C-alpha positions, 0 to 999 in steps of 0.5 A, spaced: 109 358 912 102 360 909 101 353 906 103 349 912 098 353 916 092 351 912 094 344 911 094 343 919 088 347 919 085 342 914 088 336 918 084 338 924 078 339 921 078 332 918 079 329 924 074 333 929 069 335 923 068 341 928 069 347 924 069 351 931 075 347 933 078 348 927 077 356 927 080 357 934 086 353 932 087 357 925 086 364 929 090 362 935 096 360 930 095 366 926 096 371 932 102 367 935 106 367 928 104 375 927 107 376 934 113 373 933 114 377 926 113 383 930 118 382 935 123 380 930 122 387 926 122 391 933 129 388 935 132 388 928 130 396 927 132 397 934 139 394 933 139 398 926 138 404 929 143 403 934 148 401 929 146 407 925 146 413 930 153 415 931 156 417 938 158 424 936 161 426 943 167 421 941 168 425 934 168 432 938 173 429 943 177 427 937 177 434 933 178 438 939 185 441 939 187 446 945 194 447 943 193 450 936 197 457 936 193 458 929 185 457 930 183 450 926 176 450 926 173 443 924 165 442 922 162 436 919 155 437 915 151 432 912 148 432 905 142 437 907 148 442 909 146 441 916 151 442 922 152 435 925 158 436 929 163 442 930 169 443 935 170 449 939 174 453 934 169 453 929 163 455 934 167 461 937 168 463 930 162 462 926 157 460 932 151 454 932 147 457 927 152 457 921 154 451 917 158 450 911 157 452 905 152 458 908 157 462 913 157 469 914 161 472 908 160 476 902 157 473 895 163 472 892 166 468 898 159 464 899 160 462 891 167 459 892 164 455 898 158 452 894 163 451 889 168 447 894 162 443 897 159 441 890 167 439 888 167 435 894 161 431 894 163 429 886 171 428 887 172 427 894 176 433 896 176 441 895 180 446 897 180 454 897 186 457 898 183 464 901 176 465 904 174 472 907 168 472 912 164 478 914 169 480 920 175 480 914 178 474 917 182 470 912 181 462 912 184 456 908 179 451 907 179 444 905 172 440 904 173 432 905 167 427 903 167 422 909 162 416 912 160 409 911 156 412 905 160 418 903 154 422 906 158 427 910 163 433 909 169 434 914 170 442 913 177 444 916 178 452 916 185 454 918 186 462 920 191 465 916 195 470 920 196 477 917 202 480 918 202 487 921 204 493 917 210 494 921 216 489 921 218 492 928 211 491 931 213 483 931 218 484 937 215 478 941 217 480 949 214 473 951 219 469 947 227 467 948 229 475 946 226 477 953 230 472 956 237 474 953 236 481 954 234 480 961 240 475 963 244 481 960 241 486 965 237 489 960 229 489 961 224 490 956 217 493 955 212 496 949 208 502 951 203 506 947 204 513 946 200 515 952 205 511 956 201 505 958 204 498 958 202 493 952 207 488 954 213 486 958 218 481 959 218 476 964 224 480 967 221 486 967 215 484 971 219 480 976 223 486 978 217 491 977 212 487 982 215 480 983 211 476 979 214 473 972 207 471 970 204 478 971 202 482 964 202 489 967 198 491 961 194 497 961 198 500 967 203 506 966 210 505 965 212 510 970 209 508 976 214 502 976 220 507 976 223 512 980 228 517 979 233 520 985 235 527 985 241 526 980 236 524 975 238 516 976 232 511 974 231 505 979 225 500 979 220 503 984 220 496 988 227 496 988 229 503 990 236 505 991 238 499 993 237 496 986 242 498 980 241 505 976 237 504 970 239 507 963 232 508 959 232 507 952 226 509 948 226 506 941 220 508 936 217 502 933 212 505 928 213 510 923 209 517 923 202 516 919 202 519 912 199 525 911 191 524 909 191 518 913 188 516 920 193 513 925 193 506 927 193 503 934 200 501 933 202 509 931 207 511 937 208 505 940 215 504 943 220 499 945 223 501 952 229 498 954 232 499 961 239 498 961 242 495 968 248 500 970 252 494 972 253 491 965 259 495 965 257 501 960 256 506 965 263 508 968 266 512 961 268 510 955 274 505 957 275 498 955 269 495 960 264 500 956 267 498 949 265 491 951 258 493 954 257 496 947 259 490 943 254 486 948 249 491 947 250 491 939 249 483 939 243 484 943 240 489 938 242 486 932 236 481 933 231 486 932 228 487 926 228 495 926 235 498 924 238 501 930 245 504 930 249 508 936 254 514 935 258 518 941 256 525 943 261 527 937 257 523 932 262 518 931 258 511 929 259 506 935 255 500 932 250 499 927 245 492 926 244 488 920 237 492 919 240 499 919 246 497 914 241 494 910 236 500 910 242 505 908 245 500 902 251 498 906 253 491 907 256 487 913 262 491 916 261 497 911 259 502 917 262 509 915 265 513 921 259 518 921 252 518 920 253 524 915 257 519 910 250 516 909 246 522 906 247 527 900 251 533 901 245 538 902 243 533 908 250 533 912 249 539 916 242 538 918 244 531 920 250 533 924 247 538 928 241 534 930 246 528 932 250 533 936 244 537 939 241 530 942 248 528 944 249 534 948 243 536 951 238 533 956 235 526 954 230 527 948 228 524 941 225 526 934 225 525 927 228 528 921 227 527 913 234 525 910 236 523 903 240 517 903 246 517 898 244 510 896 237 512 894 237 520 893 230 520 890 227 517 896 227 521 903 227 517 909 225 518 916 231 517 921 229 517 928 234 520 933 234 519 941 239 522 946 241 516 951 244 517 958 248 512 962 253 509 957 258 513 960 258 519 956 252 522 952 250 518 946 245 518 940 241 512 938 239 512 931 233 508 928 231 507 921 226 502 918 228 498 912 224 501 906 228 497 901 222 493 898 217 499 899 222 503 895 222 498 890 215 497 889 214 505 888 219 504 883 215 499 879 209 503 880 212 509 877 215 505 871 209 502 870 205 509 870 210 512 865 210 506 860 202 507 860 203 514 859 208 513 853 203 508 850 197 513 850 202 518 847 205 513 842 198 511 840 195 518 839 201 520 835 200 514 831 193 515 829 194 522 827 200 520 823 196 515 819 192 521 817 198 524 814 200 518 811 193 516 808 193 523 804 201 522 802 200 515 799 193 516 796 196 523 793 202 518 790 197 513 787 193 518 784 199 521 781 201 515 778 195 514 775 197 520 770 204 517 769 207 511 766 214 508 767 219 511 764 216 518 765 221 523 769 217 524 775 214 516 776 221 514 779 220 520 784 213 519 786 214 511 787 220 513 792 215 518 796 210 512 796 215 507 798 218 512 804 211 513 806 209 505 807 216 505 811 213 510 815 206 507 816 210 501 818 213 505 824 206 507 826 204 500 826 210 499 831 208 505 835 201 502 835 204 495 837 207 498 843 201 502 845 197 495 845 192 499 840 194 495 833 189 490 830 190 483 831 188 477 828 189 471 833 188 464 832 189 457 836 196 455 834 202 451 837 208 455 838 213 450 835 209 451 828 210 458 828 218 457 830 219 452 824 215 457 819 220 463 821 226 458 822 229 459 815 229 466 815 232 467 822 238 462 819 239 467 813 239 473 818 244 470 823 249 468 818 254 462 818 258 465 824 252 464 829 249 457 831 242 457 831 239 452 836 232 450 837 229 445 843 221 444 844 218 441 850 213 436 850 206 436 851 206 444 850 199 447 851 196 451 845 196 459 845 191 464 842 195 469 838 196 472 832 201 468 828 204 474 824 205 478 830 208 472 834 213 471 828 215 479 828 216 478 836 221 472 835 224 476 829 226 482 833 228 478 839 233 474 834 236 480 831 237 483 837 241 477 840 245 477 833 247 484 834 249 483 841 253 477 839 256 481 833 257 488 836 260 491 842 254 494 846 248 493 842 243 495 847 248 496 852 251 489 852 258 487 852 262 482 847 260 475 846 263 470 850 269 466 848 267 461 842 262 461 837 256 465 838 249 462 839 242 463 839 237 458 842 230 458 842 227 454 847 219 452 849 217 450 856 210 448 859 209 451 866 203 449 870 200 453 875 202 450 881 209 451 878 207 459 877 205 459 885 212 457 887 215 462 883 212 467 888 211 473 883 207 478 884 206 480 876 205 473 874 198 470 876 197 463 877 195 459 870 198 454 865 203 457 860 207 455 854 213 459 855 218 461 849 225 463 851 230 467 847 237 466 849 244 468 847 251 468 849 252 476 847 255 477 854 249 480 858 245 486 859 248 491 864 244 493 870 242 500 868 240 498 862 235 493 864 229 497 866 229 501 860 229 496 855 222 496 853 221 503 853 220 506 846 226 509 842 231 507 847 237 504 844 244 504 845 246 502 838 250 507 834 246 513 831 242 511 824 243 503 826 236 503 830 230 506 831 229 503 839 222 500 837 224 493 836 223 491 844 218 496 845 214 493 839 215 486 842 213 488 849 206 491 846 205 485 842 206 480 848 202 484 852 196 485 847 196 478 846 195 477 854 202 474 855 208 477 860 215 478 858 221 478 862 228 480 861 234 478 865 241 475 864 244 468 864 249 468 870 256 463 870 257 460 877 262 466 879 256 471 878 258 474 871 253 475 866 254 470 860 248 472 856 241 475 855 235 471 856 228 474 854 222 469 857 215 470 854 209 467 858 203 466 853 197 463 857 195 456 855 188 456 851 183 451 853 179 450 847 179 447 840 185 443 837 190 448 833 188 449 826 192 451 820 191 458 817 187 459 811 190 464 806 184 469 804 184 471 797 185 479 796 179 483 796 177 485 789 172 490 786 170 485 780 164 483 783 161 490 783 161 495 778 154 498 778 157 505 782 152 508 787 152 514 792 156 514 797 156 519 804 163 520 805 164 523 812 171 525 814 174 531 819 181 531 816 181 535 809 187 531 806 184 524 807 177 527 805 180 530 799 184 523 797 178 519 799 173 523 794 177 523 788 179 516 789 171 514 789 169 519 784 174 516 779 171 509 781 165 511 778 161 513 785 157 519 786 160 522 793 157 527 798 163 529 802 162 532 809 167 534 815 163 532 821 158 527 824 153 533 824 153 535 817 153 527 815 147 526 819 143 532 816 145 530 809 142 523 809 136 526 813 135 531 807 137 525 801 135 518 803 138 515 797 145 513 799 147 506 798 153 506 803 156 510 809 164 511 809 166 515 815 172 516 820 171 514 827 174 519 831 171 526 830 170 533 833 163 533 836 159 527 833 163 522 832 162 516 827 159 511 831 154 516 834 152 518 827 151 511 824 147 509 830 142 515 828 142 513 821 141 506 822 134 509 826 132 511 819 135 506 815 136 500 819 140 496 813 144 501 810 152 498 809 157 502 814 164 502 812 169 505 818 176 508 817 181 509 823 188 509 825 186 505 831 186 498 832 180 494 829 179 490 835 179 495 840 174 500 836 169 494 835 169 493 843 167 501 843 163 502 837 158 497 838 155 498 831 152 491 828 154 489 821 159 494 820 166 494 816 173 496 817 178 500 813 185 501 817 189 507 815 193 509 812 190 506 806 191 506 798 187 509 793 186 501 790 184 499 798 179 504 799 175 503 792 176 495 793 173 495 800 167 500 798 166 495 792 166 489 796 161 492 802 156 494 797 156 487 793 155 484 800 150 488 801 146 487 795 147 479 795 144 480 802 138 484 800 137 479 794 137 473 799 
């Protein structure tokens, strides 16, 4: 266009030879072209703006939902995290000033929202299973990337309904239950402890005020009822022209525990007004029995355990929740309530039932112990009711089976923890004794040669001491205080290495079967300890097959014995489906050891992993095998479960131990390196040793062993003496110290010594696990020698530490 403009202007000048005319022509043409160009740009920008500006009112109408029983909050944000659009549920919950991910919540919840936003921008979608805001409301959150340019996030927040503490408070009088009761002549209302109405059924509202839609909440229940001179109850609106009512008061909440504040639900009651015309008010004849059967069918729908007796204490009926609470099956209701409790509670319960049945209408609670769970007292509610022919008593009992099971699990876990701490302490003290015995035997063997009369006896003492040391290691394994050397490994590799030994132990009469899953994740564990776990479980399974009653099992099934080792890969979403409260959601590599030894009796299962528990004959088991397995698995970070494999007929056909080891996300599995034994050949120059040990026997053995090796020893009995010795003489080459000592312990003493001599080598001795002590000691460049140790072990270790220190100093 520019070239054409100049060419046309040149032609005008060539024809007219007048520069003024040519200039006017050129200027006018330039102005005209500029106007056309500006008009096109303005119309294009306006059209683009119209296209780019969305109509958010349509979006709001699309995301609104008026019929959600659970709030669904929806918000749309741009890349600057600005709130672009939101529905009413979001605005009601968070307001207009809040936009995801910056909602009103605590820091951990906000960090979770920010991570979800980043993941959604990157991957297109992110989910948070549970998000708690500052008002303690729980939400499920999903963020989805959307828009033509993927420049918006759609946030969907669904409120999670938290169930109430008491199952009984789930009674919904606005649902079909109220209609069923009303058609049967029973009107229902829920009232608070002060008699104010909280909710009523539609039938109650109609008979009380003539309006089925009325809620009557906050009004006094008694204001809608009247009683005549014969103490018969009528609806006030109907007067004596209506039918008399029988008032049944059913408590809906248990009493508040001692030391806790009552909740708003404490004292809530379900008021049932039974119409006298339903055939249950004229005596215990056939029609009355039919009315009781009808009432039983209606009350069976309530989650609260309810039962009714006559005035003499005989059961008339009990709903399913009541039978479940007392440990009875369907149709197993006994003749009297006293048949359900222990002997000591029979007389008090019988007296209470007769007192409520023969006196005026009253209610109360009493603590009883059921024969099905003698260790757990329960609260039983009793209420005297009238209008069902003769007087009757209504019994209420909440189903506490899950609560009882939880209490037992907590008690079992507490007991196991206490026993583990005790076992660890005993093993530590016993290791000191064994150190003295083994060290003394080594010193005596240096003065005797094979063939001497005492040589074999000393060797026998030393062998038995080493056997006792193995038992202490099992105790430390149970208490999760042993020394582990974890590696990244594959479970099938460990099973293949220990397989030949298992086959020799099982013999030819037992079939050994191994099956591995594909794509198993690598785990981080001590391979030697893992081999011990597999060996212990295999030997235990062998005993179950070969004998009757190994760990309480029955004899094996017909046919050849069989032990199976299986590996499985379990993903986190599969763990969630398990619904386990013990096993957290994660990826696991699972080891299953299964036999056909007949299973484990139910009474033995809870005690399997307790130390020293065994059902084998005397002298045929220490009872530490499965407790050691438990300790190793737990210290490795895994979980172990024991159960029975059941036949289709429900009979146990074998035991199964399932071990869940978390998958390690890291480098590929490495082969184990065989470390060369530590020797003292690199060091023979002697040196001065500060030996600090509070146990006299251990100190004496260690001192004699190091003196024989050519070291100059200064022995101290506690940390204070050791610190004074090095303050008085700074010429020591190494500090050899116990960890746990009265007064100043070993780590505290070493920290003070390092202030004066920063580079002095330190060797700690202890009967506890090295891994646990390293976390507690926090002393850099320290070495560790586990107890019990031999004379050669301590001399070699001291020589190795001093040689290493000399090499570092020379470097």
